C-alpha positions in Angstrom: 58.4 86.6 97.6 59.3 84.3 95.1 62.8 83.6 94.0 63.4 80.1 91.8 63.6 80.7 87.3 60.7 78.4 87.3 58.4 81.1 89.6 60.5 84.1 87.4 59.6 82.5 84.4 55.6 82.5 85.5 55.9 86.3 86.9 56.9 86.7 83.1 54.0 84.5 81.9 51.5 85.9 84.0 52.0 89.0 83.5 52.0 88.6 79.2 48.4 86.9 80.2 47.5 90.1 81.8 48.3 92.4 79.0 47.0 90.2 76.5 43.4 90.2 78.6 43.4 94.1 78.5 43.6 93.7 74.5 40.1 94.1 72.9 41.3 91.4 70.3 41.1 88.9 73.5 39.0 86.1 72.4 37.4 83.0 73.7 40.1 80.7 72.3 42.6 83.2 74.7 40.8 82.5 77.2 40.8 78.8 77.0 44.5 78.9 76.5 44.9 81.1 79.3 42.6 78.8 81.4 44.8 75.6 80.3 48.5 77.6 81.1 46.7 78.5 84.7 45.3 75.3 85.3 49.0 73.3 84.0 51.1 74.2 87.1 50.6 75.5 90.6 53.5 77.9 89.6 51.2 79.6 87.6 48.3 79.4 89.6 50.7 81.7 92.5 52.0 84.3 89.9 48.6 84.7 88.2 47.6 85.6 92.4 50.4 87.8 92.4 50.0 89.4 89.4 46.5 90.3 89.7 46.6 91.4 93.5 49.7 93.8 92.3 47.7 95.0 89.9 44.3 95.3 91.6 45.8 97.4 94.1 47.9 99.8 91.9 43.8 100.4 89.7 42.8 100.9 93.8 45.7 104.0 94.1 45.1 105.2 90.9 41.1 105.7 91.4 41.8 107.4 94.6 44.4 110.2 92.5 43.0 110.3 89.0 41.0 112.6 87.1 38.9 110.6 84.4 40.8 110.3 81.2 39.7 108.0 78.4 42.0 104.7 78.6 45.2 106.8 80.0 44.9 105.7 83.2 44.9 102.0 82.3 47.7 102.6 80.3 50.0 104.3 83.2 48.4 101.1 85.9 49.0 98.5 83.4 53.2 100.7 82.8 53.3 100.4 87.0 52.0 97.1 87.4 55.6 95.9 84.7 57.8 98.6 87.1 56.4 96.4 90.7 56.9 93.3 88.8 60.3 94.1 86.7 61.6 95.7 90.4 60.1 91.7 91.4 61.6 89.5 89.1 64.7 91.7 88.0 66.5 92.9 85.2 68.1 89.4 84.7 64.7 88.3 83.2 
């Protein structure tokens, strides 16, 4: 598990990037900014892998139990992701 302040900050930033990517307004410039952030530090890459893995697992679990409804499953999945990340990084952040 990631424990130091730098890693916690990277997880928070990765979570924010994921949220931005889910937005319809995410642009090519935003993608370029994300790529710069991602490549800037190894902890960014580790945090991104963690956030992406959590999102994938939440999506798979949610897909196996949901009934089709427009956009609501995505919101629920993101809430689950944020709750899990909150648990990982703690209330101090």
